[in-house]
BAVO-898068 format. One record per residue: residue in three letters; x, y, z of N, C-alpha, C, O in turn. Coordinates in steps of 0.05 Angstrom, whole numbers, plus 32768, in hexadecimal, padded with zeros to 4 digits. Example, Ala and Ser with C-alpha at 12.3 -4.5 7.8 and 13.67 -1.06 7.14 Angstrom:
<recs>
ALA81087F8E809C80F67FA6809C81087FBE809C811D7FBE80A9SER81017FD3808E81117FEB808F81028001809D810C801780A1
</recs>
This chain:
<recs>
MET802B79D1832D801C79DD8345800179EB83497FFA7A028345ARG7FF979DF834F7FD779EB83577FCF79F983697FD87A00837FLYS7FB379FE83587F9A7A0D837C7FA87A0383897FBE79FA8383PRO7F9C7A0283A37F9879F483BA7F8679E483B37F7479EB83A3ASN7F8879CA83BF7F7979AA83CB7F7279AD83B37F5C79B183A9LYS7F8479AA83AA7F88799683807F96797F83847F8A796B837BLEU7FAE7978838F7FBF7972839A7FC5795383AF7FCD795383C7PRO7FBB7938839B7FBF792F83C67FE1792D83CF7FF5793483C3GLY7FDD792283E97FEF791D83F67FF6793E84037FE779518405GLU8015793B8409801D795684178028795F84038031795583EEVAL8026797E84108027798583F1803779B3840F803679B98426LEU804279C283F2805579CF8404803679EB83FA802679E683E8SER80377A01840880247A1083FD802D7A2F83FF80357A398414GLU80297A3D83E6803B7A5E83E980217A6983E280147A6283CEGLU80177A8183F880037A9183FA80117AA883E180297AA383DCTYR80097ABA83D580077ACD83BD7FEC7ADE83BE7FD57AD983C7SER7FFA7AF583B37FE47B0D83B77FCB7B1083937FD17B11837BLEU7FB97B11839E7FAD7B1883797F9D7B2C83757F8B7B308385GLU7FA07B4083597F947B4D835F7F7C7B57836B7F777B6F8365TYR7F677B4A837C7F567B4883907F587B3283A87F457B2583B1GLY7F6A7B3083AD7F6C7B1B83C27F897B0483C07F987AFF83ADLYS7F877AFA83DE7F957AE783D57F937ACA83C87F7C7AC383C7ASP7FA77AB483BB7FA37AA783BD7FB77A8F83C07FCD7A9583B8THR7FB47A7183CB7FD07A6283C47FD47A5383B47FC47A5583A2MET7FE97A4083AF7FFD7A36839680077A1F83A880177A2283BAGLU7FFA7A0683A3800E79ED83B1802179D9839A802079D48382MET803479D283B5803E79C0839C804479A983B4804379AA83CCHIS804E798D839E8051797A83AD8067797B83BD8079798983B7VAL8068796A83D88086797683DE809A796B83DB80AF797583E3ASP809B794F83CB80AD794083B980AF794383AE80C0793383A5ALA80A4795A839780A3795B837480BF7974836A80C379808355VAL80CD7974838080EE797D836D80F97978838280F079708397LYS810E797D837A81297973839A8140798F8396813879A3838BALA8155798D839E8162799F83A2818079A083908191798E838DGLY817E79BA8387818C79B4837A818879B88357819379C48345GLU816979A0835A816379A28335816279CB8331816179DD8342ARG816179C98315815179EB8306813A79E182F6813779CF82E6ALA812979F28300810A79F782F581127A0A82E981237A1B82EELEU80F97A0582CD80F47A2282B280CF7A1582C680C979FF82CFILE80C17A3182C680AD7A3682D7809A7A4182C580987A5A82C5ILE80877A3082AF80727A3F82A380587A4682A7804A7A3682B3ASP80507A5882A0802F7A6382B680277A6F829980387A738287ASP7FFE7A7682967FF27A69828C7FF77A86827C7FFE7A8B8265LEU7FEE7A9E829B7FF67AB982907FFD7ABF82A380007AB082B5VAL80017ADC82A3800A7AF782AF7FFF7B0682BF80157B0D82C9ALA7FED7B1482CD7FDE7B2182D87FF27B3382F380097B3C82F1THR7FE77B3383027FFB7B3C831980157B2C831E80267B31832FGLY80167B0C830480347B07831680357AEF832680427ADB8321GLY801F7AF6834080207AE28357801A7AC9835B801B7ABF8372THR80147ABB834180147AA3834180387A97834180467A8A8351LEU803B7AA38325805A7AA4832A806A7AA9833A80767A968345SER806F7AC28341807C7AC2835B807D7AA6837A808E7AA3838CALA80677A9B8375805B7A8D839580647A6E837F80637A5A838CALA806C7A69835D80777A50836280967A5B836880A67A49836EILE80A27A7E836780CD7A77836780C87A71838680DA7A668394ARG80AB7A7A839180BE7A7D83AF80B57A6283B980C47A5C83CCLEU80A77A5383B5809E7A2C83B880B47A2183AD80BB7A0F83BBLEU80CA7A24839080E57A17839180FC7A20839981107A1483A1GLU80F87A31839681157A4183A681187A3E83C7812A7A3983D7SER80FE7A4383C781127A4F83F680F77A3C83FF80F97A358416GLY80E17A3383F380C67A1D840480D17A08841680E379F88410PHE80C77A09842680C679E8843780BB79D9843780A379DB843BALA80CF79B3842E80C47999842A80CF7999844B80E179A78454LEU80C07989845780B7797B846A80C2795A845E80BA794B844CLEU80DD795A847680E67943846E80E47929848080E279128476GLN80E4792F849B80D8791E84A380C5791F84C480C9793484D1SER80B8791184CD80AC791A84E680B0790784F380B478F384E5LEU80B17905850780B678F4852C80A8790C853B80AA7924853FSER809A78FA8541808178F28560808778E8856D809478D48566CYS808278EC8587808878D6859F807678DC85AD806A78F285ADLEU807278CB85B9805478CC85D3805F78CE85EF806A78B985F0VAL806178D685FF805D78E18618805378D38620804878C5860FILE804D78CC8637803978C08652804C78CD8673806278C5867ASER803E78DC867D804378E68696804078D886AB802A78DA86B5ALA804F78C886B5803D78B986CE803678C786EC803278B486FBPRO803278DC86F8802278D8870D800978D887047FF978C7870CGLY800278ED86F17FDE78F686E57FDE78EB86CB7FD478F486B7ASN7FE878DB86CD7FE778C886A57FDD78DC86907FCB78D88680ASP7FEC78F386937FE7790686847FED78F88667800278EC866CVAL7FE778F286487FF578FD86307FF9790C86217FE679128613TYR800F7917861D801B792E860C802B791F85F0803E791085F4MET8023792585D7802D791B85BF8045793485B4803E794B85B3ILE8060792D85AC8072793B85A7807C7937858E808379218587SER807C795385788077794B855B80937957854F8098796E8557CYS809F7951854580C4795D853980B6795B851F80A879478519PHE80BA7974850C80B3797584F880E1797D84E380F0798C84EFPHE80E7797284D080F9797584CB80FA798184AF80F97971849CALA80FC799884AB810079A6848D811379A4848281267997848AGLU811179B58468812579BD845D812079D18446810879D18440ARG813279E48434812D79EC842C812179E58406810D79DC8411VAL811E79E383F6811279D683DF812B79DA83C7813379D083B2GLY812F79EE83D5814C79FF83B7814E79E9839F815E79D6839CVAL813479F2838B81417A00837381407A11836C81357A248377HIS81507A11834E81557A30834581477A30832F81447A1F831DVAL813B7A4A833481247A45831581337A59830881397A70830FVAL81377A4D82F681487A6082D881397A6782C481447A7682B4GLU81227A6082BE81137A7382B481027A7982B980FC7A7482D0CYS80EC7A8A82A780C47A8E82B480BD7A98829680C67AAA8287ALA80AA7A878295809E7A908275807A7A91828780747A8A829ECYS80697A9D826F804D7AA8826F804F7A9D825180617A9C8241VAL802A7A94824F80227A7E823580087A9F823C80067AAC8250ILE7FF87AA182247FE17AB5821D7FDB7AAF820C7FEE7AA28205GLU7FCA7AAE81FA7FB87AAC81E87FAB7AC481DF7F937AC481E7LEU7FAF7AD581D57F9F7AF481D67F967AEE81B67FA47AF881A4PRO7F7D7ADD81AF7F777AD5818F7F607AF181847F517AF08171GLU7F637B0981977F567B2581897F627B3881897F587B4E8183LEU7F7E7B3681927F9E7B4481827FB17B3881697FBF7B438158LYS7FAA7B18816F7FA27B0D81447FC97B04814F7FD97AFA813F
</recs>
């Protein structure tokens, strides 16, 4: 999982609150499969925003499975319409544990 615009390809996004605003967490649509178990390790816990966003993405985010587009041409006026349908399913990963790691050298 990364901050916005760091990952190539299709991603799922989840917005979360910071102490000074909002940010977004992204993950590849095919990073995990439904039914898998996950351990989330964050580098710091302040507000818990990134940890919460990661859990939401893994447990209940939606992964795009398939996109179907159809071109429809209307005969009388020769109008052209594009119709797109998207099929999605919940990611459905079970988060079994979360951990945060931080170095505090001042506290030894």
